[in-house]
C-alpha atoms as an extended CHARMM CRD file, in Angstrom:
* protein
*
       150  EXT
         1         1  UNK       CA              1.6260000000      -18.6430000000      -12.8850000000  PROA      1               0.0000000000
         2         2  UNK       CA              3.2780000000      -16.5970000000      -15.6530000000  PROA      2               0.0000000000
         3         3  UNK       CA              3.5830000000      -13.6460000000      -13.2470000000  PROA      3               0.0000000000
         4         4  UNK       CA              5.6180000000      -15.6430000000      -10.8680000000  PROA      4               0.0000000000
         5         5  UNK       CA              7.8610000000      -16.8170000000      -13.7110000000  PROA      5               0.0000000000
         6         6  UNK       CA              8.2960000000      -13.2190000000      -14.8090000000  PROA      6               0.0000000000
         7         7  UNK       CA              9.1230000000      -12.1240000000      -11.2350000000  PROA      7               0.0000000000
         8         8  UNK       CA             11.7750000000      -14.8120000000      -10.9280000000  PROA      8               0.0000000000
         9         9  UNK       CA             13.2320000000      -13.8630000000      -14.2990000000  PROA      9               0.0000000000
        10        10  UNK       CA             13.1980000000      -10.1870000000      -13.3770000000  PROA      10              0.0000000000
        11        11  UNK       CA             14.8200000000      -10.8490000000       -9.9790000000  PROA      11              0.0000000000
        12        12  UNK       CA             17.5930000000      -12.7450000000      -11.7510000000  PROA      12              0.0000000000
        13        13  UNK       CA             18.0380000000       -9.9260000000      -14.2050000000  PROA      13              0.0000000000
        14        14  UNK       CA             18.1470000000       -6.8920000000      -11.9910000000  PROA      14              0.0000000000
        15        15  UNK       CA             19.3520000000       -8.5860000000       -8.7110000000  PROA      15              0.0000000000
        16        16  UNK       CA             17.4260000000       -9.6520000000       -5.5980000000  PROA      16              0.0000000000
        17        17  UNK       CA             18.3540000000       -6.5350000000       -3.7000000000  PROA      17              0.0000000000
        18        18  UNK       CA             17.4090000000       -3.9620000000       -6.3500000000  PROA      18              0.0000000000
        19        19  UNK       CA             14.7990000000       -1.3290000000       -5.9720000000  PROA      19              0.0000000000
        20        20  UNK       CA             13.5860000000       -2.3070000000       -9.5170000000  PROA      20              0.0000000000
        21        21  UNK       CA             12.7500000000       -5.7350000000       -8.1000000000  PROA      21              0.0000000000
        22        22  UNK       CA             11.0860000000       -4.1100000000       -5.1320000000  PROA      22              0.0000000000
        23        23  UNK       CA              8.9050000000       -2.2200000000       -7.6640000000  PROA      23              0.0000000000
        24        24  UNK       CA              7.8900000000       -5.3630000000       -9.3030000000  PROA      24              0.0000000000
        25        25  UNK       CA              7.0190000000       -6.9070000000       -5.9500000000  PROA      25              0.0000000000
        26        26  UNK       CA              4.7330000000       -3.9500000000       -5.3510000000  PROA      26              0.0000000000
        27        27  UNK       CA              2.9140000000       -4.6180000000       -8.6470000000  PROA      27              0.0000000000
        28        28  UNK       CA              2.4650000000       -8.2300000000       -7.6810000000  PROA      28              0.0000000000
        29        29  UNK       CA              1.2670000000       -7.2590000000       -4.2360000000  PROA      29              0.0000000000
        30        30  UNK       CA             -1.2350000000       -4.8820000000       -5.7990000000  PROA      30              0.0000000000
        31        31  UNK       CA             -2.6010000000       -7.7170000000       -7.9680000000  PROA      31              0.0000000000
        32        32  UNK       CA             -2.8250000000       -9.9620000000       -4.7650000000  PROA      32              0.0000000000
        33        33  UNK       CA             -4.7440000000       -7.1940000000       -2.9440000000  PROA      33              0.0000000000
        34        34  UNK       CA             -7.2280000000       -6.7970000000       -5.8690000000  PROA      34              0.0000000000
        35        35  UNK       CA             -7.7200000000      -10.5940000000       -5.7070000000  PROA      35              0.0000000000
        36        36  UNK       CA             -8.2340000000      -10.4060000000       -1.9560000000  PROA      36              0.0000000000
        37        37  UNK       CA             -5.2720000000      -12.6970000000       -1.3670000000  PROA      37              0.0000000000
        38        38  UNK       CA             -4.4630000000      -10.8170000000        1.8460000000  PROA      38              0.0000000000
        39        39  UNK       CA             -1.8910000000      -13.2140000000        3.2200000000  PROA      39              0.0000000000
        40        40  UNK       CA             -0.1480000000      -13.5880000000       -0.0400000000  PROA      40              0.0000000000
        41        41  UNK       CA             -0.0300000000       -9.8240000000       -0.4170000000  PROA      41              0.0000000000
        42        42  UNK       CA              1.3610000000       -9.5370000000        3.0590000000  PROA      42              0.0000000000
        43        43  UNK       CA              4.3300000000      -11.8040000000        2.2940000000  PROA      43              0.0000000000
        44        44  UNK       CA              5.1460000000      -10.0340000000       -0.9250000000  PROA      44              0.0000000000
        45        45  UNK       CA              4.9040000000       -6.5800000000        0.7090000000  PROA      45              0.0000000000
        46        46  UNK       CA              7.1550000000       -7.5890000000        3.6130000000  PROA      46              0.0000000000
        47        47  UNK       CA              9.8360000000       -8.5680000000        1.0720000000  PROA      47              0.0000000000
        48        48  UNK       CA              9.2940000000       -5.3650000000       -0.8680000000  PROA      48              0.0000000000
        49        49  UNK       CA              9.4890000000       -3.2370000000        2.2330000000  PROA      49              0.0000000000
        50        50  UNK       CA             12.5770000000       -5.0150000000        3.5070000000  PROA      50              0.0000000000
        51        51  UNK       CA             14.3220000000       -4.2110000000        0.1630000000  PROA      51              0.0000000000
        52        52  UNK       CA             13.2640000000       -0.5830000000        0.3290000000  PROA      52              0.0000000000
        53        53  UNK       CA             14.4330000000       -0.3160000000        3.9660000000  PROA      53              0.0000000000
        54        54  UNK       CA             17.6910000000       -2.0240000000        3.1710000000  PROA      54              0.0000000000
        55        55  UNK       CA             18.3840000000        0.5400000000        0.3740000000  PROA      55              0.0000000000
        56        56  UNK       CA             18.3210000000        3.2170000000        3.0210000000  PROA      56              0.0000000000
        57        57  UNK       CA             15.8990000000        5.3380000000        1.0620000000  PROA      57              0.0000000000
        58        58  UNK       CA             13.0190000000        7.1120000000        2.5200000000  PROA      58              0.0000000000
        59        59  UNK       CA             11.4360000000        7.8660000000       -0.8440000000  PROA      59              0.0000000000
        60        60  UNK       CA              7.6510000000        7.7860000000       -1.2800000000  PROA      60              0.0000000000
        61        61  UNK       CA              7.5300000000        4.2390000000       -2.5980000000  PROA      61              0.0000000000
        62        62  UNK       CA              8.5800000000        2.9100000000        0.8080000000  PROA      62              0.0000000000
        63        63  UNK       CA              5.5500000000        4.5610000000        2.3680000000  PROA      63              0.0000000000
        64        64  UNK       CA              3.3140000000        3.2330000000       -0.3850000000  PROA      64              0.0000000000
        65        65  UNK       CA              4.4820000000       -0.3050000000        0.5500000000  PROA      65              0.0000000000
        66        66  UNK       CA              3.8300000000        0.4260000000        4.1820000000  PROA      66              0.0000000000
        67        67  UNK       CA              0.2410000000        1.6290000000        3.4430000000  PROA      67              0.0000000000
        68        68  UNK       CA             -0.3540000000       -1.4880000000        1.2030000000  PROA      68              0.0000000000
        69        69  UNK       CA              1.0120000000       -3.7750000000        3.9450000000  PROA      69              0.0000000000
        70        70  UNK       CA             -1.4990000000       -2.1540000000        6.2860000000  PROA      70              0.0000000000
        71        71  UNK       CA             -4.2440000000       -2.9840000000        3.8120000000  PROA      71              0.0000000000
        72        72  UNK       CA             -3.1860000000       -6.5700000000        3.6300000000  PROA      72              0.0000000000
        73        73  UNK       CA             -3.3960000000       -6.8170000000        7.3940000000  PROA      73              0.0000000000
        74        74  UNK       CA             -6.7790000000       -5.0980000000        7.5360000000  PROA      74              0.0000000000
        75        75  UNK       CA             -8.0390000000       -7.6290000000        4.9160000000  PROA      75              0.0000000000
        76        76  UNK       CA             -6.9450000000      -10.3720000000        7.3910000000  PROA      76              0.0000000000
        77        77  UNK       CA             -8.8990000000       -8.6400000000       10.1720000000  PROA      77              0.0000000000
        78        78  UNK       CA             -5.7520000000       -7.6230000000       11.9930000000  PROA      78              0.0000000000
        79        79  UNK       CA             -6.8780000000       -4.0350000000       12.3370000000  PROA      79              0.0000000000
        80        80  UNK       CA             -4.6810000000       -3.3560000000       15.5070000000  PROA      80              0.0000000000
        81        81  UNK       CA             -1.6210000000       -4.2500000000       13.4740000000  PROA      81              0.0000000000
        82        82  UNK       CA             -2.9000000000       -2.4460000000       10.3440000000  PROA      82              0.0000000000
        83        83  UNK       CA             -3.6740000000        0.9000000000       11.8590000000  PROA      83              0.0000000000
        84        84  UNK       CA             -0.0970000000        2.1460000000       12.6540000000  PROA      84              0.0000000000
        85        85  UNK       CA              1.0530000000        1.0170000000        9.2510000000  PROA      85              0.0000000000
        86        86  UNK       CA             -1.8530000000        2.7490000000        7.5200000000  PROA      86              0.0000000000
        87        87  UNK       CA             -1.1500000000        5.9790000000        9.3980000000  PROA      87              0.0000000000
        88        88  UNK       CA              2.5850000000        5.8170000000        8.8210000000  PROA      88              0.0000000000
        89        89  UNK       CA              2.0630000000        5.0960000000        5.1400000000  PROA      89              0.0000000000
        90        90  UNK       CA             -0.1900000000        8.0630000000        4.6860000000  PROA      90              0.0000000000
        91        91  UNK       CA              2.0420000000       10.3890000000        6.6500000000  PROA      91              0.0000000000
        92        92  UNK       CA              5.0870000000        9.3710000000        4.6570000000  PROA      92              0.0000000000
        93        93  UNK       CA              3.2680000000        9.8270000000        1.4170000000  PROA      93              0.0000000000
        94        94  UNK       CA              1.8210000000       13.1470000000        2.4260000000  PROA      94              0.0000000000
        95        95  UNK       CA              5.2420000000       14.5290000000        3.5590000000  PROA      95              0.0000000000
        96        96  UNK       CA              6.5590000000       13.6180000000        0.0770000000  PROA      96              0.0000000000
        97        97  UNK       CA              3.5840000000       14.6650000000       -1.9210000000  PROA      97              0.0000000000
        98        98  UNK       CA              5.5490000000       17.0190000000       -4.1280000000  PROA      98              0.0000000000
        99        99  UNK       CA              7.9400000000       14.3070000000       -5.0190000000  PROA      99              0.0000000000
       100       100  UNK       CA              5.3610000000       11.7890000000       -6.1990000000  PROA      100             0.0000000000
       101       101  UNK       CA              5.1640000000       11.7900000000      -10.0590000000  PROA      101             0.0000000000
       102       102  UNK       CA              1.9670000000       13.0480000000      -11.6190000000  PROA      102             0.0000000000
       103       103  UNK       CA              1.1500000000        9.4670000000      -12.9490000000  PROA      103             0.0000000000
       104       104  UNK       CA              1.2440000000        8.1620000000       -9.3190000000  PROA      104             0.0000000000
       105       105  UNK       CA             -0.8240000000       10.9560000000       -7.8740000000  PROA      105             0.0000000000
       106       106  UNK       CA             -3.5130000000        8.4470000000       -6.7830000000  PROA      106             0.0000000000
       107       107  UNK       CA             -1.2140000000        7.1640000000       -4.0430000000  PROA      107             0.0000000000
       108       108  UNK       CA             -2.3120000000        9.5710000000       -1.3560000000  PROA      108             0.0000000000
       109       109  UNK       CA             -6.0250000000        9.2330000000       -1.9570000000  PROA      109             0.0000000000
       110       110  UNK       CA             -5.6000000000        5.4310000000       -2.0110000000  PROA      110             0.0000000000
       111       111  UNK       CA             -3.8840000000        5.6480000000        1.4170000000  PROA      111             0.0000000000
       112       112  UNK       CA             -6.7430000000        7.7720000000        2.7140000000  PROA      112             0.0000000000
       113       113  UNK       CA             -9.3170000000        5.2630000000        1.3300000000  PROA      113             0.0000000000
       114       114  UNK       CA             -7.5840000000        2.5580000000        3.3070000000  PROA      114             0.0000000000
       115       115  UNK       CA             -7.8210000000        4.6380000000        6.5010000000  PROA      115             0.0000000000
       116       116  UNK       CA            -11.5380000000        5.3830000000        5.8970000000  PROA      116             0.0000000000
       117       117  UNK       CA            -12.0580000000        1.6150000000        5.4030000000  PROA      117             0.0000000000
       118       118  UNK       CA            -10.1020000000        0.8600000000        8.6660000000  PROA      118             0.0000000000
       119       119  UNK       CA            -12.0410000000        3.2510000000       10.8040000000  PROA      119             0.0000000000
       120       120  UNK       CA            -15.4030000000        2.2030000000        9.1960000000  PROA      120             0.0000000000
       121       121  UNK       CA            -14.5830000000       -1.4480000000        9.9700000000  PROA      121             0.0000000000
       122       122  UNK       CA            -13.5340000000       -0.8660000000       13.5640000000  PROA      122             0.0000000000
       123       123  UNK       CA            -16.5800000000        1.3860000000       14.1240000000  PROA      123             0.0000000000
       124       124  UNK       CA            -14.8160000000        4.7040000000       14.7190000000  PROA      124             0.0000000000
       125       125  UNK       CA            -17.1580000000        6.9890000000       12.7360000000  PROA      125             0.0000000000
       126       126  UNK       CA            -15.5360000000       10.2640000000       13.8940000000  PROA      126             0.0000000000
       127       127  UNK       CA            -12.1960000000        9.0560000000       12.6420000000  PROA      127             0.0000000000
       128       128  UNK       CA            -13.7380000000        7.8830000000        9.3980000000  PROA      128             0.0000000000
       129       129  UNK       CA            -15.4220000000       11.2440000000        8.9590000000  PROA      129             0.0000000000
       130       130  UNK       CA            -12.0980000000       13.0130000000        9.5440000000  PROA      130             0.0000000000
       131       131  UNK       CA            -10.5150000000       10.9610000000        6.7920000000  PROA      131             0.0000000000
       132       132  UNK       CA            -13.4580000000       11.4720000000        4.5060000000  PROA      132             0.0000000000
       133       133  UNK       CA            -12.9440000000       15.1890000000        4.8040000000  PROA      133             0.0000000000
       134       134  UNK       CA             -9.2800000000       14.7420000000        3.9090000000  PROA      134             0.0000000000
       135       135  UNK       CA            -10.2800000000       12.4630000000        0.9780000000  PROA      135             0.0000000000
       136       136  UNK       CA            -12.5620000000       15.2190000000       -0.3700000000  PROA      136             0.0000000000
       137       137  UNK       CA             -9.3870000000       17.1830000000       -1.1670000000  PROA      137             0.0000000000
       138       138  UNK       CA             -8.7220000000       14.5990000000       -3.9290000000  PROA      138             0.0000000000
       139       139  UNK       CA            -12.0460000000       14.6310000000       -5.8830000000  PROA      139             0.0000000000
       140       140  UNK       CA            -10.5890000000       13.3560000000       -9.1810000000  PROA      140             0.0000000000
       141       141  UNK       CA             -9.0310000000       10.1060000000       -7.7890000000  PROA      141             0.0000000000
       142       142  UNK       CA            -11.3690000000        7.1180000000       -7.8860000000  PROA      142             0.0000000000
       143       143  UNK       CA            -12.0530000000        5.1420000000       -4.7160000000  PROA      143             0.0000000000
       144       144  UNK       CA             -9.6620000000        2.2580000000       -4.3490000000  PROA      144             0.0000000000
       145       145  UNK       CA             -9.9110000000        0.4520000000       -1.0100000000  PROA      145             0.0000000000
       146       146  UNK       CA            -11.2130000000       -3.0520000000       -1.1280000000  PROA      146             0.0000000000
       147       147  UNK       CA            -13.0860000000       -4.5250000000        1.8390000000  PROA      147             0.0000000000
       148       148  UNK       CA            -12.3040000000       -8.1040000000        2.8080000000  PROA      148             0.0000000000
       149       149  UNK       CA            -15.9340000000       -9.0070000000        2.2870000000  PROA      149             0.0000000000
       150       150  UNK       CA            -16.3590000000       -7.3550000000       -1.0360000000  PROA      150             0.0000000000
């Protein structure tokens, strides 16, 4: 409840079209994903992504939102819709890896975890193994993907 109030206040303060507001939406979506509120996260992420696309920027946070949106769809068992978003999110993050701040370095392994989860859930073990090999390049980052059933 307080989080929604804060979000409304923040939106008023920085403007409904600001990238700062988009960043707060991402935080809210992240909380929704942790709580397995898949549909709620989807709505928030669609708004976040629309703001980031409207700004015309192709910075790494846009691709973070795309990957997270894929995660929200995967949680809703919409794997066919999730797959292209998860792949695009990862690719965008990977292409901008050098631009991601050190404090946000977990973004790429998180995107990979989502792909591993996808391919595990849709029973494509070879694809899951491929992404597990990619994930091994980031040994320090903790596992982050949350299954719908967990």
